C-alpha positions, 0 to 999 in steps of 0.5 A: 318373388318367391323365397330364395334359399342359399347356404354359406359355409366358413370354417365350421359355421353353416348359414342358411339364408332365406331372402324374400321381398320386404323393407330390409329387416334382417333376423339372425337366429330369431334375434335382431341383426344389430343385437347378434353382430354388435361390432361394426366390422362384423355388420359391415361384413354381413351387409357387404353383398347387399351394399355392393348390389344396392339392395340394402332395403329391398329384401327381408332376410331370415338367417339360421346360423350355427357352428364356429365363432362369430367371425366365421358365422358372419363370413358364412352369412356373407357367402350365402347372401352373395349367392342369393344376390347372384341367383336374383340377378346374374349381373350381380356376379360381375360385381361380387366376383372381383371382390372375392365374395363368391369364393368359398374359403377352404381354410379349416383348423388342422387336426391335432395329432397324437403324440403332439401337443397341438397340430404342429406343436410338439411336447417339450423335448429334454435331451438329458 
């Protein structure tokens, strides 16, 4: 099997995933998976496409991720892994699509407007 390369995005995080045959090693930014995502919730998010398709120990996965926060990065990796699982076997699409793992979440931070404190919040108004 050749290396499968896929990209996933969430908010401002961008993840590049390289999937190859192996024993289940996951490396994120040259760090071990458990060291990069320390909480169980984030580890579950990243492994979700692999557990649903029963490929947790089938592949070695190398990830380059940058931008955004830790949750956005985890969800970007999840999307990229889901796309890789679909390219590997088209039947995986029927498993991942109902779970919503193939949908790119379009929600982004709204920009700050001039004359205002934040995107929607205004400066305090004093009538007198």
